[in-house]
N, C-alpha and C positions, 0 to 999 in steps of 0.2 A: 465566766470563761474557764476558770480553774476547775470547777465542778464538771463542766462539759468534757474537758480533756481527761479528767479522772475516769468518767464513765466510759469514754472511748477506749482508754487503756485497759480498763477492767473487761470490757467487751472483747477486746483483742485477745486477752489472756484466756478467756473462756473459750473463744473460737479455736485458739491454738490447742488448748487441752482437748477439746472435742475432736479436732483433726487428728491428734496423736492417738486417741483412743480408737478412732475409726480405723486407723491403719494397723493397730496392734490387735492381736486376737489370741485368746487362750487356746485355740485349736490350731495355731499356726504350724506346729510340727506333727500333727496327727497323721498326716499322710506321707510327709517327706522324711520324718525321722521318728516313728511311733514309740521307740524305746528311749528317747532322749530324756524325758522327765524322770522316768524310773531310774535311769543310770545316774542322773544327778542326785536324786534323792538317796540312793544307796551309798554313793560316795560321801555325801555330806553327813549322813548318819554315822558312817565309819569314822570320819574325821572328828566329829563331836564326841563319839564314844571314846576315842583315844585322848581327847583333850576337851573337857567341857567348856573351857573358856573360848574355844573356837567358834561356838555359836554366836557369841557377841561380836567376835572379830568379823565374821562373814556378814552380819547385818550392817555393821559399821562400814565395811568395805563397799557395799552397795550404796550406802548413804553418801560416802565421800566421792564415789564415782558420779552419782546423779547431780550433786550440787556444783560440779565443775563441768561446764559445757554439756550438761545433760547426761542421761544414762547411756553412755557410749563406750564403756570399758577403757576410756582414756587413762584411767588411773593405773591400769595394768602394764602400760608400755614402759619398757626399760629405756635408759639413756642410749642414744645412738648419734650418728653424725647429723641426723635431722630432727631428733627428738630430745627434748629436755624433760625428763621424767617427772611426773607429778608425785612420784614416790618420795622425792627428795625435798619437797616443800616442808617448812617447819611443822605445819599441821599434820603431816603424814609421816615424816621421818622418825624412825624408832617408835612409832605409835600405831599406825595402821598395819595390820598383819592379815595373814590368811592367803597371801598370794600363791603359795605353793599348793594349797588345797584347790584353788581355782585352776591352776595349771594341770593338776592331776585329773580333775574332772574333765577339763577340755580334752586331754589326751584320751581319756576313756570314750568320750562322745565322738571324737574324731575317728576312733577305731571302728565305730559302727556306722557313722554317717559323715564321711569326710567333706569338709567345706560347707556344711549346712547350718550348724548351730552356732550362733554368735557368742562371743565372750560376754557381751553385754547382757544377753538373755540368761546365760549361766549365772552371772552375778545376781540377777533378779530372782531366779528360781532358788539359788543357794541360800539367799537371805530368808525366803519363806520356809524352806526346809530346815534351816537352822533354828528358826523360831519354834517350829513344831517339835524338833528333837529335844528341846528343853522344856516342853510343856506349854509353850506359847501358842498364840492363835495361828490359824492358817488363813489363807486368802487365795483368790484366783489370780494368777499372774498372767497378765496380757503379754504376748510374745510377738516377735517379729522385728526386734531391734537389730540394728547393724552396728558394726564396730567402727570407731573413728580411725582416721589415718593421721590425726594430729593430737598433740598434747595440750592440756589446758594449764600448763605450769604457771603462766603469767597471771591467770585468773584465780588460781587456787587460794591464795592468801586472802583475797577480798571476798571469796564465796564460801569459805568454810568457817564454821564456828570455832571459837577458842574457849578453853576451859575457864578463862577469866571474864568472858563476855557478860555484859549486863542484860537486863530484860529487854530493853528497847532495841538493842542490837540484835538479839535473837529473833524477836518478833519481825523486825525489818528484813533480816536475812532470809527467813522462811517465806515471808510475804513475796519477796522478789522471785521466788520459785513457784508461786501459785499455791502456797500452803498457808492456811490461816493460823491464828493463834492457838486454837484448839488442836489442830494438827501438830503444831510445834510441841505442845505439852505432852500429847499422847506419844509422839515419836521419841521424845526425851525419855519416856518410860522404858526405852530399850536399855537404859542404865540399870534396870533391875537385874541384869546379868553383866558379867564382864569385870575387868579390873582396870585400875588406873595407876600410873607411875607416881611415885612420891613427888617428883618435880612439878606435877600438875596440881597438887593439893597442899604442898608445903606451906605456902603463904596463908592459906585458909586456916589450917590447924594450929599455926603459931601466931596468928594475927590478933588473938584475944578479942575477936569481934562479938557483937551481941547476937549475931545470927547463927551461932554454932553452939551446940550443947557441949559443955565443958568436959563431961565424962567421955563423950565421943571423941573430942579432940585429943584427950589424953591417951585414949586407946590407940588412935591412929599415929600418935607421936612415937609409940614404941617401935614401929617399923619404918619410921620416916624421920631421920635426924634433921635437926634445925639448920645445919650448915649447907649452903649450896655446894653441890658436887659430891656430897656425902650421902650415898644411898639413893641417888636420883632415880634409879631404875627399880627400886624396891616396889613391889606391887601390893595393892590393897583392893578388896572387893568394893565395887561401887555401891552395892547393897550389903550393909553390915549383917542383915538378918538371914537372907536366903540368896547368897551371891551366885548360886548355880541354877536357880529355878526362875522361870519367867512367871512373875506374879505382880501384885500391886504394892508390895512392901516398899518399893522405891518411894511412892507417894506418901506412905505413912512415915517414912524416915524424914522426908522434907518437913512435914508438920511438926516433927520432934526436933527440928534443926540439926538433923543428922545427914544432910546431903554432903557427899564427899567433895564434889567440885563446886566452885563458886557459881558456875553456870547452871548447876543443878539447883542450888539453894535459892537463887533469885526467882525461881518459879513460885516459891512460897515465901514472900518477903513483904507482904502488905500491898502488892500490886494487882494488876488486872488478871493475873493467872491463878491467884489463890483459889478461886472458886472451882477451877478445873482440877487442881490438885486435890482439893477436898472431895470432889465428886469421885475421882478415880480411887482415892483411898478408901472410899466406902463401897464402891461397886467394881469388883474385878471384871465383871462381864462388860460393863460400859467401857472400861479401859481397853480390854481385849478387842472389842468391836471397833473402837476409834483408832486403835493402833493399826489394825488390819486395813481400815479405810485410808489411813494416812500413808501406809506403805504402798498401797495401790496408786494413790495420787503421786507419791514421790517417784514411783517407777515409770510414770508417764511424763516426766520432765524431759522435754526436748529430745526424744529419741530420733535416731537416724533410721529411716525406713525406705522402702522401695529400692532405688538404685544408689542412694546416698551411702557413703562409707564403703565398707567391705565386710566379708566374713573372714576374720583372721584365721590362719592355720595354727599359729601360736599366739597366745594372748599377750605375750611380752613384746611382740614386734609386728610391724606392719608387713603385709605380704610383699 
């Protein structure tokens, strides 16, 4: 009985995924806003040129959107009388960034095609363009998402990963979104770029654990004091070697016990994901290909299409 139910659930997930893909199309704006993708790409390149870290921020922004009630731009909504903003949940507050870049892109797109391009699609395209801007892979973005009129505030804590999560929790979290373990490891590779705050890795670098290189811990301690509240917002690159380039050094770091976050190092800790980490550390092309595939799958999580939702005029508020 249990196996039958499992098969039925898996089948429903596959059918849902196929339905989403059928409703989204890479050519969605070709006739109704032909310059949309070019406009987004130019704006993202400019933002990343001004601040290299922004590439990681835009990829993460798309990820945190999709994992909470689907890829619907709900993360962009500000507090209002009817909205409790996802921006203020612990997993996002003082952590997720890049909102102003998306607002700027939306303004530019609205000036050429008012009321046509959704904020959800802008997030998806911006993530792809951000990857390319720092030497990462490209992929075809399916389009046609619409924007939510609700916030997923109450769901966010349960649906978003935490820097202290263990391997089983990460595998389960991604699985509920239709992403397998290989997808999870590949997508975690986005930590080849970007930075983390001291408060997110303090316990790891001062914990005297057996899963961290002593020299690496000592290096990170220089900019992250041991006391809570002291230097909490000090930043460190997630990739010690090439923090501003999209490559496979993240996985090499894990093998050397130099993962900055505990949720990174658990990917290479004697568990089921060690083989994926080893594979990606040896083959940059395999990592790039799997990362692109994972981003496509993630972008297909529960999109609003057809007449569902709306096309917001401003990404921060419902119409």
